N, CA, C and O atoms as a Tinker XYZ file with bonds, in Angstrom:
   480  protein
     1  N   -107.728000   40.996000  -18.848000    73     2
     2  CA  -107.369000   42.191000  -17.752000    64     1     3
     3  C   -107.719000   43.754000  -17.820000    63     2     4     5
     4  O   -107.066000   44.474000  -17.065000    81     3
     5  N   -108.187000   44.049000  -18.222000    73     3     6
     6  CA  -108.913000   46.083000  -19.023000    64     5     7
     7  C   -107.669000   46.646000  -19.135000    63     6     8     9
     8  O   -106.557000   46.515000  -18.622000    81     7
     9  N   -108.018000   47.079000  -19.674000    73     7    10
    10  CA  -106.499000   47.756000  -20.256000    64     9    11
    11  C   -107.230000   49.091000  -19.615000    63    10    12    13
    12  O   -106.771000   49.644000  -18.616000    81    11
    13  N   -108.138000   49.443000  -20.137000    73    11    14
    14  CA  -108.768000   50.338000  -19.604000    64    13    15
    15  C   -108.741000   51.606000  -18.289000    63    14    16    17
    16  O   -108.837000   52.832000  -18.255000    81    15
    17  N   -108.559000   50.530000  -17.324000    73    15    18
    18  CA  -108.437000   50.465000  -16.136000    64    17    19
    19  C   -106.889000   51.447000  -15.947000    63    18    20    21
    20  O   -105.832000   51.386000  -16.575000    81    19
    21  N   -107.282000   52.237000  -14.921000    73    19    22
    22  CA  -105.745000   52.528000  -14.249000    64    21    23
    23  C   -105.295000   51.914000  -12.868000    63    22    24    25
    24  O   -104.167000   51.654000  -12.450000    81    23
    25  N   -107.313000   51.674000  -11.938000    73    23    26
    26  CA  -105.971000   50.812000  -11.505000    64    25    27
    27  C   -107.354000   50.153000  -10.062000    63    26    28    29
    28  O   -108.427000   50.692000   -9.794000    81    27
    29  N   -106.661000   48.697000   -9.336000    73    27    30
    30  CA  -107.762000   47.122000   -9.571000    64    29    31
    31  C   -107.356000   47.563000   -8.388000    63    30    32    33
    32  O   -106.554000   48.306000   -7.823000    81    31
    33  N   -108.622000   46.474000   -8.171000    73    31    34
    34  CA  -108.125000   45.794000   -6.505000    64    33    35
    35  C   -107.293000   44.638000   -6.187000    63    34    36    37
    36  O   -106.551000   43.914000   -6.849000    81    35
    37  N   -107.735000   44.708000   -4.669000    73    35    38
    38  CA  -106.213000   43.265000   -4.079000    64    37    39
    39  C   -107.574000   42.101000   -5.672000    63    38    40    41
    40  O   -107.280000   41.603000   -6.759000    81    39
    41  N   -108.328000   42.148000   -5.236000    73    39    42
    42  CA  -109.219000   41.072000   -5.395000    64    41    43
    43  C   -109.657000   40.298000   -6.856000    63    42    44    45
    44  O   -109.879000   39.154000   -7.255000    81    43
    45  N   -109.621000   42.272000   -7.601000    73    43    46
    46  CA  -109.273000   40.924000   -8.923000    64    45    47
    47  C   -107.713000   41.212000   -9.545000    63    46    48    49
    48  O   -107.479000   40.400000  -10.440000    81    47
    49  N   -106.270000   42.415000   -9.240000    73    47    50
    50  CA  -105.349000   41.525000   -8.678000    64    49    51
    51  C   -105.555000   39.810000   -8.602000    63    50    52    53
    52  O   -105.169000   39.008000   -9.452000    81    51
    53  N   -105.983000   39.628000   -7.845000    73    51    54
    54  CA  -105.595000   38.350000   -7.157000    64    53    55
    55  C   -106.673000   37.300000   -8.261000    63    54    56    57
    56  O   -106.119000   36.325000   -8.769000    81    55
    57  N   -107.766000   37.478000   -8.498000    73    55    58
    58  CA  -108.059000   37.250000  -10.630000    64    57    59
    59  C   -107.463000   36.438000  -11.772000    63    58    60    61
    60  O   -107.220000   35.331000  -12.252000    81    59
    61  N   -107.375000   38.194000  -11.900000    73    59    62
    62  CA  -106.094000   38.314000  -12.580000    64    61    63
    63  C   -104.700000   36.847000  -12.895000    63    62    64    65
    64  O   -104.450000   35.958000  -13.709000    81    63
    65  N   -104.108000   37.496000  -11.490000    73    63    66
    66  CA  -102.412000   36.953000  -11.944000    64    65    67
    67  C   -102.678000   35.119000  -11.033000    63    66    68    69
    68  O   -101.884000   34.273000  -11.446000    81    67
    69  N   -103.357000   34.784000  -10.292000    73    67    70
    70  CA  -104.498000   33.523000  -10.099000    64    69    71
    71  C   -103.032000   34.044000   -8.591000    63    70    72    73
    72  O   -102.098000   33.589000   -7.931000    81    71
    73  N   -103.392000   34.586000   -8.706000    73    71    74
    74  CA  -101.893000   34.831000   -6.944000    64    73    75
    75  C   -102.762000   35.195000   -5.356000    63    74    76    77
    76  O   -102.883000   36.417000   -5.268000    81    75
    77  N   -103.255000   34.608000   -4.364000    73    75    78
    78  CA  -104.345000   34.889000   -3.253000    64    77    79
    79  C   -103.940000   36.470000   -1.869000    63    78    80    81
    80  O   -103.247000   36.788000   -0.903000    81    79
    81  N   -105.108000   36.971000   -2.888000    73    79    82
    82  CA  -104.835000   37.756000   -1.444000    64    81    83
    83  C   -103.639000   37.582000   -0.784000    63    82    84    85
    84  O   -102.540000   38.137000   -0.772000    81    83
    85  N   -104.220000   36.567000   -0.190000    73    83    86
    86  CA  -103.430000   36.626000    1.427000    64    85    87
    87  C   -101.707000   36.732000    1.145000    63    86    88    89
    88  O   -100.838000   37.114000    1.929000    81    87
    89  N   -101.541000   36.142000   -0.572000    73    87    90
    90  CA  -100.006000   35.541000   -0.863000    64    89    91
    91  C    -99.533000   37.281000   -1.402000    63    90    92    93
    92  O    -98.360000   37.514000   -1.110000    81    91
    93  N   -100.436000   38.763000   -2.290000    73    91    94
    94  CA  -100.319000   38.927000   -2.070000    64    93    95
    95  C    -99.995000   39.856000   -1.118000    63    94    96    97
    96  O    -98.953000   40.487000   -1.298000    81    95
    97  N   -100.796000   40.130000    0.069000    73    95    98
    98  CA  -100.527000   41.098000    1.175000    64    97    99
    99  C    -98.822000   40.609000    1.691000    63    98   100   101
   100  O    -97.927000   41.408000    1.415000    81    99
   101  N    -98.456000   39.326000    2.413000    73    99   102
   102  CA   -97.548000   38.944000    1.921000    64   101   103
   103  C    -96.477000   39.451000    1.196000    63   102   104   105
   104  O    -95.915000   40.232000    1.965000    81   103
   105  N    -95.822000   39.429000    0.015000    73   103   106
   106  CA   -95.410000   39.885000   -1.080000    64   105   107
   107  C    -95.282000   41.345000   -1.295000    63   106   108   109
   108  O    -94.640000   41.670000   -2.294000    81   107
   109  N    -95.831000   42.415000   -0.454000    73   107   110
   110  CA   -95.681000   44.164000    0.195000    64   109   111
   111  C    -94.519000   43.908000    1.212000    63   110   112   113
   112  O    -93.635000   44.750000    1.374000    81   111
   113  N    -94.540000   42.926000    1.775000    73   111   114
   114  CA   -94.219000   42.672000    2.964000    64   113   115
   115  C    -92.484000   42.676000    3.088000    63   114   116   117
   116  O    -91.715000   43.161000    3.918000    81   115
   117  N    -92.326000   42.033000    2.067000    73   115   118
   118  CA   -91.924000   41.326000    1.156000    64   117   119
   119  C    -90.570000   41.632000    0.087000    63   118   120   121
   120  O    -89.574000   40.919000   -0.032000    81   119
   121  N    -90.822000   42.702000   -0.515000    73   119   122
   122  CA   -90.148000   43.015000   -2.086000    64   121   123
   123  C    -91.046000   44.626000   -1.915000    63   122   124   125
   124  O    -92.162000   44.769000   -2.412000    81   123
   125  N    -90.279000   45.833000   -1.075000    73   123   126
   126  CA   -91.033000   46.961000   -1.037000    64   125   127
   127  C    -90.682000   47.668000   -2.286000    63   126   128   129
   128  O    -90.398000   48.866000   -2.313000    81   127
   129  N    -90.718000   46.613000   -3.697000    73   127   130
   130  CA   -90.542000   47.752000   -4.747000    64   129   131
   131  C    -92.419000   47.578000   -5.187000    63   130   132   133
   132  O    -92.976000   48.175000   -6.108000    81   131
   133  N    -93.260000   46.314000   -3.938000    73   131   134
   134  CA   -94.441000   46.485000   -4.530000    64   133   135
   135  C    -95.604000   47.053000   -3.075000    63   134   136   137
   136  O    -95.785000   46.503000   -1.988000    81   135
   137  N    -95.958000   47.794000   -3.399000    73   135   138
   138  CA   -96.605000   49.152000   -2.715000    64   137   139
   139  C    -97.714000   50.089000   -3.490000    63   138   140   141
   140  O    -97.709000   51.115000   -4.169000    81   139
   141  N    -98.650000   49.151000   -3.001000    73   139   142
   142  CA   -99.850000   49.907000   -4.172000    64   141   143
   143  C   -100.795000   50.802000   -2.885000    63   142   144   145
   144  O   -100.664000   50.605000   -1.677000    81   143
   145  N   -101.630000   51.682000   -3.452000    73   143   146
   146  CA  -101.720000   52.570000   -2.519000    64   145   147
   147  C   -102.661000   52.236000   -1.871000    63   146   148   149
   148  O   -103.606000   51.525000   -2.211000    81   147
   149  N   -102.371000   52.929000   -0.509000    73   147   150
   150  CA  -103.729000   52.830000    0.545000    64   149   151
   151  C   -105.129000   53.574000    0.228000    63   150   152   153
   152  O   -104.984000   54.795000    0.287000    81   151
   153  N   -105.741000   53.387000    0.078000    73   151   154
   154  CA  -106.630000   54.307000    0.675000    64   153   155
   155  C   -107.820000   54.801000    1.462000    63   154   156   157
   156  O   -108.945000   54.971000    0.992000    81   155
   157  N   -107.709000   54.864000    1.839000    73   155   158
   158  CA  -108.849000   55.433000    3.535000    64   157   159
   159  C   -109.495000   54.163000    3.717000    63   158   160   161
   160  O   -110.084000   53.466000    2.891000    81   159
   161  N   -109.256000   53.961000    5.091000    73   159   162
   162  CA  -110.196000   52.046000    5.401000    64   161   163
   163  C   -108.619000   51.041000    5.274000    63   162   164   165
   164  O   -108.431000   50.056000    5.988000    81   163
   165  N   -107.482000   51.594000    4.104000    73   163   166
   166  CA  -107.172000   50.618000    4.330000    64   165   167
   167  C   -106.812000   49.900000    3.169000    63   166   168   169
   168  O   -106.076000   48.915000    3.241000    81   167
   169  N   -107.388000   50.419000    1.850000    73   167   170
   170  CA  -108.027000   48.931000    0.648000    64   169   171
   171  C   -106.855000   49.986000   -0.289000    63   170   172   173
   172  O   -106.574000   51.183000   -0.356000    81   171
   173  N   -106.452000   48.790000   -0.871000    73   171   174
   174  CA  -105.913000   48.613000   -1.841000    64   173   175
   175  C   -105.908000   48.585000   -2.871000    63   174   176   177
   176  O   -106.601000   47.824000   -3.545000    81   175
   177  N   -104.694000   49.857000   -3.528000    73   175   178
   178  CA  -105.251000   50.175000   -5.375000    64   177   179
   179  C   -104.082000   49.526000   -5.719000    63   178   180   181
   180  O   -103.098000   49.279000   -5.021000    81   179
   181  N   -104.355000   49.227000   -7.127000    73   179   182
   182  CA  -102.778000   48.737000   -7.656000    64   181   183
   183  C   -102.841000   48.904000   -9.278000    63   182   184   185
   184  O   -103.687000   48.484000  -10.068000    81   183
   185  N   -101.660000   49.658000   -9.500000    73   183   186
   186  CA  -101.240000   51.016000  -11.123000    64   185   187
   187  C   -101.131000   48.850000  -11.761000    63   186   188   189
   188  O   -101.265000   47.751000  -11.223000    81   187
   189  N   -100.802000   49.431000  -13.224000    73   187   190
   190  CA  -100.409000   48.800000  -13.516000    64   189   191
   191  C    -99.369000   48.829000  -13.336000    63   190   192   193
   192  O    -98.811000   47.908000  -13.932000    81   191
   193  N    -98.196000   49.909000  -12.356000    73   191   194
   194  CA   -96.907000   49.330000  -13.005000    64   193   195
   195  C    -96.580000   48.140000  -11.282000    63   194   196   197
   196  O    -95.531000   47.742000  -10.776000    81   195
   197  N    -97.238000   48.053000  -11.106000    73   195   198
   198  CA   -97.665000   46.722000   -9.746000    64   197   199
   199  C    -98.413000   45.586000   -9.824000    63   198   200   201
   200  O    -98.448000   44.732000   -8.938000    81   199
   201  N    -99.316000   45.525000  -11.372000    73   199   202
   202  CA   -99.672000   44.292000  -11.379000    64   201   203
   203  C    -98.423000   43.952000  -12.287000    63   202   204   205
   204  O    -97.921000   43.154000  -11.495000    81   203
   205  N    -97.629000   43.956000  -13.252000    73   203   206
   206  CA   -96.176000   44.252000  -13.544000    64   205   207
   207  C    -95.445000   42.955000  -12.728000    63   206   208   209
   208  O    -95.564000   41.737000  -12.864000    81   207
   209  N    -94.688000   43.740000  -11.879000    73   207   210
   210  CA   -94.054000   43.489000  -10.899000    64   209   211
   211  C    -94.883000   41.881000  -10.098000    63   210   212   213
   212  O    -94.530000   40.732000   -9.831000    81   211
   213  N    -96.215000   42.790000   -9.969000    73   211   214
   214  CA   -96.490000   40.408000   -9.919000    64   213   215
   215  C    -96.408000   39.969000  -10.727000    63   214   216   217
   216  O    -95.312000   39.418000  -10.832000    81   215
   217  N    -97.098000   39.839000  -11.620000    73   215   218
   218  CA   -96.627000   38.454000  -12.545000    64   217   219
   219  C    -94.891000   38.186000  -13.260000    63   218   220   221
   220  O    -94.515000   37.240000  -13.951000    81   219
   221  N    -93.913000   39.676000  -12.673000    73   219   222
   222  CA   -92.576000   39.411000  -13.117000    64   221   223
   223  C    -91.565000   39.237000  -12.000000    63   222   224   225
   224  O    -90.408000   39.658000  -11.974000    81   223
   225  N    -92.393000   38.351000  -10.837000    73   223   226
   226  CA   -92.374000   38.328000   -8.458000    64   225   227
   227  C    -93.173000   36.326000   -8.679000    63   226   228   229
   228  O    -92.397000   35.485000   -8.226000    81   227
   229  N    -94.558000   35.709000   -9.306000    73   227   230
   230  CA   -94.615000   35.050000   -9.865000    64   229   231
   231  C    -94.139000   34.175000  -10.661000    63   230   232   233
   232  O    -93.966000   32.961000  -10.551000    81   231
   233  N    -93.780000   35.529000  -12.157000    73   231   234
   234  CA   -92.397000   33.851000  -12.713000    64   233   235
   235  C    -91.537000   33.644000  -12.288000    63   234   236   237
   236  O    -91.154000   32.478000  -12.386000    81   235
   237  N    -90.602000   34.716000  -11.480000    73   235   238
   238  CA   -89.456000   34.732000  -10.809000    64   237   239
   239  C    -89.456000   33.301000  -10.061000    63   238   240   241
   240  O    -88.461000   32.604000  -10.260000    81   239
   241  N    -90.502000   32.775000   -9.195000    73   239   242
   242  CA   -90.641000   32.076000   -8.169000    64   241   243
   243  C    -91.693000   31.410000   -8.200000    63   242   244   245
   244  O    -92.068000   31.036000   -7.088000    81   243
   245  N    -92.223000   31.161000   -8.922000    73   243   246
   246  CA   -92.876000   29.775000   -9.797000    64   245   247
   247  C    -92.285000   28.892000  -10.385000    63   246   248   249
   248  O    -92.152000   27.697000  -10.120000    81   247
   249  N    -91.583000   30.091000  -11.984000    73   247   250
   250  CA   -91.134000   29.472000  -13.121000    64   249   251
   251  C    -90.068000   28.979000  -13.391000    63   250   252   253
   252  O    -89.700000   28.049000  -14.109000    81   251
   253  N    -89.261000   30.199000  -12.288000    73   251   254
   254  CA   -88.040000   30.082000  -12.738000    64   253   255
   255  C    -87.180000   29.672000  -11.637000    63   254   256   257
   256  O    -85.956000   29.604000  -11.755000    81   255
   257  N    -88.113000   29.268000  -10.058000    73   255   258
   258  CA   -87.584000   28.886000   -9.315000    64   257   259
   259  C    -86.374000   30.017000   -8.161000    63   258   260   261
   260  O    -85.507000   29.598000   -7.394000    81   259
   261  N    -86.584000   30.813000   -8.313000    73   259   262
   262  CA   -86.189000   31.881000   -7.547000    64   261   263
   263  C    -86.595000   31.902000   -5.598000    63   262   264   265
   264  O    -87.717000   31.920000   -5.093000    81   263
   265  N    -85.092000   31.892000   -4.804000    73   263   266
   266  CA   -85.557000   32.389000   -3.544000    64   265   267
   267  C    -86.173000   33.096000   -3.243000    63   266   268   269
   268  O    -85.893000   33.783000   -4.227000    81   267
   269  N    -87.090000   33.882000   -2.570000    73   267   270
   270  CA   -87.230000   34.665000   -2.112000    64   269   271
   271  C    -86.315000   36.039000   -2.008000    63   270   272   273
   272  O    -86.566000   37.232000   -2.177000    81   271
   273  N    -85.203000   35.336000   -1.668000    73   271   274
   274  CA   -83.804000   36.717000   -0.818000    64   273   275
   275  C    -83.345000   36.979000   -3.026000    63   274   276   277
   276  O    -82.926000   38.058000   -3.443000    81   275
   277  N    -83.518000   36.082000   -3.716000    73   275   278
   278  CA   -82.872000   35.706000   -4.639000    64   277   279
   279  C    -84.318000   36.838000   -5.726000    63   278   280   281
   280  O    -84.016000   37.552000   -6.682000    81   279
   281  N    -85.334000   36.710000   -5.340000    73   279   282
   282  CA   -86.213000   38.168000   -7.088000    64   281   283
   283  C    -86.185000   39.020000   -5.391000    63   282   284   285
   284  O    -87.208000   39.696000   -5.282000    81   283
   285  N    -85.334000   39.112000   -4.204000    73   283   286
   286  CA   -85.499000   40.533000   -3.418000    64   285   287
   287  C    -84.097000   41.332000   -4.372000    63   286   288   289
   288  O    -84.263000   42.440000   -4.881000    81   287
   289  N    -82.609000   40.482000   -4.507000    73   287   290
   290  CA   -81.827000   40.703000   -5.676000    64   289   291
   291  C    -82.158000   40.663000   -7.093000    63   290   292   293
   292  O    -81.658000   41.581000   -7.744000    81   291
   293  N    -82.775000   39.947000   -7.643000    73   291   294
   294  CA   -83.050000   39.754000   -8.643000    64   293   295
   295  C    -83.457000   42.140000   -9.447000    63   294   296   297
   296  O    -82.972000   43.015000  -10.163000    81   295
   297  N    -84.779000   41.796000   -8.413000    73   295   298
   298  CA   -85.885000   42.576000   -8.650000    64   297   299
   299  C    -83.901000   44.280000   -8.460000    63   298   300   301
   300  O    -83.385000   44.933000   -9.368000    81   299
   301  N    -83.643000   44.261000   -7.332000    73   299   302
   302  CA   -82.783000   45.096000   -7.156000    64   301   303
   303  C    -82.188000   45.548000   -7.859000    63   302   304   305
   304  O    -82.154000   46.753000   -8.108000    81   303
   305  N    -81.221000   44.228000   -8.634000    73   303   306
   306  CA   -80.306000   44.904000   -9.391000    64   305   307
   307  C    -80.856000   45.437000  -10.816000    63   306   308   309
   308  O    -80.281000   45.960000  -11.771000    81   307
   309  N    -82.857000   44.924000  -10.452000    73   307   310
   310  CA   -82.935000   45.222000  -11.928000    64   309   311
   311  C    -83.181000   46.958000  -12.604000    63   310   312   313
   312  O    -83.070000   47.501000  -13.703000    81   311
   313  N    -83.648000   47.447000  -10.914000    73   311   314
   314  CA   -84.035000   48.467000  -11.463000    64   313   315
   315  C    -82.752000   49.265000  -10.625000    63   314   316   317
   316  O    -83.108000   50.393000  -10.283000    81   315
   317  N    -81.236000   48.901000  -10.193000    73   315   318
   318  CA   -80.371000   49.242000  -10.496000    64   317   319
   319  C    -79.667000   49.526000  -11.377000    63   318   320   321
   320  O    -78.813000   50.412000  -11.378000    81   319
   321  N    -80.043000   48.562000  -12.510000    73   319   322
   322  CA   -79.961000   49.115000  -14.361000    64   321   323
   323  C    -80.469000   49.897000  -14.707000    63   322   324   325
   324  O    -79.984000   50.699000  -15.505000    81   323
   325  N    -81.972000   49.986000  -14.111000    73   323   326
   326  CA   -82.342000   51.666000  -14.593000    64   325   327
   327  C    -82.170000   51.997000  -14.551000    63   326   328   329
   328  O    -81.632000   52.557000  -15.506000    81   327
   329  N    -82.194000   52.629000  -13.015000    73   327   330
   330  CA   -81.381000   53.853000  -12.499000    64   329   331
   331  C    -79.932000   54.697000  -13.387000    63   330   332   333
   332  O    -79.723000   55.890000  -13.611000    81   331
   333  N    -79.177000   53.511000  -13.704000    73   331   334
   334  CA   -78.152000   53.357000  -14.683000    64   333   335
   335  C    -78.218000   54.327000  -15.547000    63   334   336   337
   336  O    -77.723000   55.410000  -15.859000    81   335
   337  N    -79.363000   53.206000  -15.948000    73   335   338
   338  CA   -79.278000   53.937000  -17.783000    64   337   339
   339  C    -80.483000   54.967000  -18.083000    63   338   340   341
   340  O    -80.864000   55.542000  -19.103000    81   339
   341  N    -80.890000   54.945000  -16.806000    73   339   342
   342  CA   -81.427000   57.228000  -16.981000    64   341   343
   343  C    -80.229000   57.713000  -16.478000    63   342   344   345
   344  O    -79.700000   58.467000  -17.294000    81   343
   345  N    -79.811000   57.623000  -15.804000    73   343   346
   346  CA   -78.227000   58.465000  -15.711000    64   345   347
   347  C    -77.777000   58.529000  -16.787000    63   346   348   349
   348  O    -77.458000   59.617000  -17.267000    81   347
   349  N    -77.615000   57.213000  -17.541000    73   347   350
   350  CA   -76.713000   57.452000  -19.249000    64   349   351
   351  C    -77.751000   58.683000  -19.689000    63   350   352   353
   352  O    -77.233000   59.719000  -20.104000    81   351
   353  N    -79.155000   58.596000  -19.611000    73   351   354
   354  CA   -79.427000   59.415000  -20.993000    64   353   355
   355  C    -79.320000   60.856000  -20.375000    63   354   356   357
   356  O    -79.120000   61.759000  -21.186000    81   355
   357  N    -79.426000   61.190000  -19.058000    73   355   358
   358  CA   -79.322000   62.670000  -18.626000    64   357   359
   359  C    -78.062000   63.093000  -19.704000    63   358   360   361
   360  O    -77.955000   63.982000  -20.549000    81   359
   361  N    -76.973000   61.757000  -19.132000    73   359   362
   362  CA   -75.821000   63.067000  -19.822000    64   361   363
   363  C    -76.071000   62.982000  -20.865000    63   362   364   365
   364  O    -76.468000   64.078000  -21.260000    81   363
   365  N    -76.082000   61.573000  -22.344000    73   363   366
   366  CA   -76.138000   61.983000  -23.205000    64   365   367
   367  C    -77.797000   63.007000  -23.581000    63   366   368   369
   368  O    -78.154000   62.725000  -24.725000    81   367
   369  N    -78.731000   63.984000  -22.940000    73   367   370
   370  CA   -78.970000   65.415000  -22.994000    64   369   371
   371  C    -78.156000   65.899000  -22.868000    63   370   372   373
   372  O    -78.042000   66.607000  -23.869000    81   371
   373  N    -77.303000   66.065000  -22.194000    73   371   374
   374  CA   -76.526000   67.053000  -21.866000    64   373   375
   375  C    -76.061000   67.279000  -22.927000    63   374   376   377
   376  O    -76.354000   68.208000  -23.679000    81   375
   377  N    -74.930000   66.057000  -23.156000    73   375   378
   378  CA   -74.268000   66.237000  -24.401000    64   377   379
   379  C    -74.948000   66.013000  -25.979000    63   378   380   381
   380  O    -74.159000   65.854000  -26.910000    81   379
   381  N    -76.077000   66.008000  -26.182000    73   379   382
   382  CA   -76.486000   66.600000  -27.330000    64   381   383
   383  C    -76.409000   68.716000  -27.364000    63   382   384   385
   384  O    -75.853000   69.575000  -28.048000    81   383
   385  N    -77.477000   68.657000  -26.002000    73   383   386
   386  CA   -77.627000   70.450000  -25.812000    64   385   387
   387  C    -76.530000   70.596000  -26.122000    63   386   388   389
   388  O    -76.524000   71.369000  -27.080000    81   387
   389  N    -75.653000   70.326000  -25.892000    73   387   390
   390  CA   -74.039000   71.302000  -26.369000    64   389   391
   391  C    -73.657000   71.203000  -27.052000    63   390   392   393
   392  O    -72.925000   72.122000  -27.419000    81   391
   393  N    -73.810000   69.698000  -28.087000    73   391   394
   394  CA   -73.062000   69.316000  -29.566000    64   393   395
   395  C    -74.329000   70.542000  -30.236000    63   394   396   397
   396  O    -73.819000   71.304000  -31.057000    81   395
   397  N    -75.556000   70.742000  -30.025000    73   395   398
   398  CA   -75.924000   71.467000  -30.761000    64   397   399
   399  C    -76.001000   73.161000  -30.646000    63   398   400   401
   400  O    -76.527000   74.071000  -31.286000    81   399
   401  N    -74.867000   72.976000  -29.029000    73   399   402
   402  CA   -74.780000   75.087000  -29.387000    64   401   403
   403  C    -73.603000   74.699000  -29.962000    63   402   404   405
   404  O    -73.378000   75.466000  -30.899000    81   403
   405  N    -72.305000   73.455000  -29.794000    73   403   406
   406  CA   -71.762000   74.323000  -30.716000    64   405   407
   407  C    -71.602000   73.966000  -32.084000    63   406   408   409
   408  O    -70.486000   74.209000  -32.542000    81   407
   409  N    -72.752000   73.255000  -33.146000    73   407   410
   410  CA   -72.779000   73.630000  -33.754000    64   409   411
   411  C    -73.326000   74.890000  -34.657000    63   410   412   413
   412  O    -72.986000   75.263000  -35.780000    81   411
   413  N    -74.436000   75.471000  -33.613000    73   411   414
   414  CA   -75.024000   76.218000  -33.802000    64   413   415
   415  C    -73.332000   77.786000  -33.624000    63   414   416   417
   416  O    -73.347000   78.844000  -34.254000    81   415
   417  N    -72.528000   77.486000  -32.926000    73   415   418
   418  CA   -71.176000   78.503000  -33.175000    64   417   419
   419  C    -70.777000   78.051000  -34.498000    63   418   420   421
   420  O    -70.738000   78.788000  -35.483000    81   419
   421  N    -70.403000   76.491000  -34.486000    73   419   422
   422  CA   -69.889000   76.696000  -36.056000    64   421   423
   423  C    -70.142000   77.160000  -37.464000    63   422   424   425
   424  O    -69.549000   77.461000  -38.500000    81   423
   425  N    -71.228000   77.063000  -36.990000    73   423   426
   426  CA   -72.441000   77.287000  -37.932000    64   425   427
   427  C    -72.090000   79.586000  -38.336000    63   426   428   429
   428  O    -71.690000   80.095000  -39.383000    81   427
   429  N    -72.332000   80.029000  -37.495000    73   427   430
   430  CA   -72.153000   81.053000  -37.215000    64   429   431
   431  C    -70.649000   81.811000  -37.787000    63   430   432   433
   432  O    -70.521000   82.991000  -38.112000    81   431
   433  N    -69.310000   80.453000  -37.794000    73   431   434
   434  CA   -68.408000   80.789000  -37.861000    64   433   435
   435  C    -68.684000   80.173000  -39.210000    63   434   436   437
   436  O    -69.796000   79.786000  -38.851000    81   435
   437  N    -68.638000   79.901000  -40.020000    73   435   438
   438  CA   -69.210000   78.517000  -41.351000    64   437   439
   439  C    -69.149000   80.784000  -42.018000    63   438   440   441
   440  O    -68.317000   81.474000  -42.608000    81   439
   441  N    -70.693000   81.057000  -41.360000    73   439   442
   442  CA   -71.377000   82.431000  -42.798000    64   441   443
   443  C    -69.608000   82.896000  -42.756000    63   442   444   445
   444  O    -68.605000   82.616000  -43.413000    81   443
   445  N    -70.097000   84.148000  -41.036000    73   443   446
   446  CA   -68.080000   84.803000  -41.307000    64   445   447
   447  C    -67.159000   83.900000  -42.594000    63   446   448   449
   448  O    -67.478000   84.203000  -43.743000    81   447
   449  N    -66.592000   83.350000  -42.510000    73   447   450
   450  CA   -65.910000   83.056000  -43.636000    64   449   451
   451  C    -66.293000   83.092000  -44.820000    63   450   452   453
   452  O    -65.695000   83.641000  -45.746000    81   451
   453  N    -68.014000   82.116000  -44.913000    73   451   454
   454  CA   -67.998000   82.776000  -45.630000    64   453   455
   455  C    -68.332000   84.002000  -47.273000    63   454   456   457
   456  O    -68.083000   84.028000  -48.478000    81   455
   457  N    -69.165000   84.981000  -46.007000    73   455   458
   458  CA   -69.351000   86.415000  -45.789000    64   457   459
   459  C    -67.001000   87.421000  -45.923000    63   458   460   461
   460  O    -66.417000   88.204000  -46.672000    81   459
   461  N    -66.725000   86.745000  -44.871000    73   459   462
   462  CA   -65.186000   87.297000  -45.344000    64   461   463
   463  C    -64.711000   86.911000  -46.447000    63   462   464   465
   464  O    -64.093000   87.852000  -46.945000    81   463
   465  N    -64.657000   85.374000  -47.541000    73   463   466
   466  CA   -63.681000   85.472000  -48.373000    64   465   467
   467  C    -64.822000   85.834000  -50.018000    63   466   468   469
   468  O    -64.666000   85.597000  -51.215000    81   467
   469  N    -65.985000   86.540000  -49.145000    73   467   470
   470  CA   -67.017000   87.343000  -50.499000    64   469   471
   471  C    -66.614000   88.433000  -51.317000    63   470   472   473
   472  O    -66.555000   88.831000  -52.480000    81   471
   473  N    -66.255000   88.840000  -49.614000    73   471   474
   474  CA   -65.477000   90.152000  -49.900000    64   473   475
   475  C    -64.549000   89.955000  -50.256000    63   474   476   477
   476  O    -64.669000   90.605000  -51.295000    81   475
   477  N    -63.862000   89.679000  -50.294000    73   475   478
   478  CA   -62.359000   89.390000  -50.672000    64   477   479
   479  C    -62.350000   89.493000  -52.209000    63   478   480
   480  O    -61.305000   89.317000  -52.834000    81   479
């Protein structure tokens, strides 16, 4: 697949993934996370994230022998874990900001203590 491109047509995706066009259209209805951009006249335009998702769905169905319901559950769990990780990262960022403020305050206290010590 040409990595310089940002968007691909259903024909290009079908050829690259070896998944028939009608199957890709069916998967759109089954797997809500798969939602290519619709251009005027209804043409589907796939992004890199859509392509990655198609390869994941294909692997789960064909190689790992998941059922359609199993794939849905897998994708939902993966999405939830990603959201949970993002929330944790947000908390880490908040903590790191708080720690920077505390560190700055402690540096100021240390300067005051050193200046008082040198005066005595």
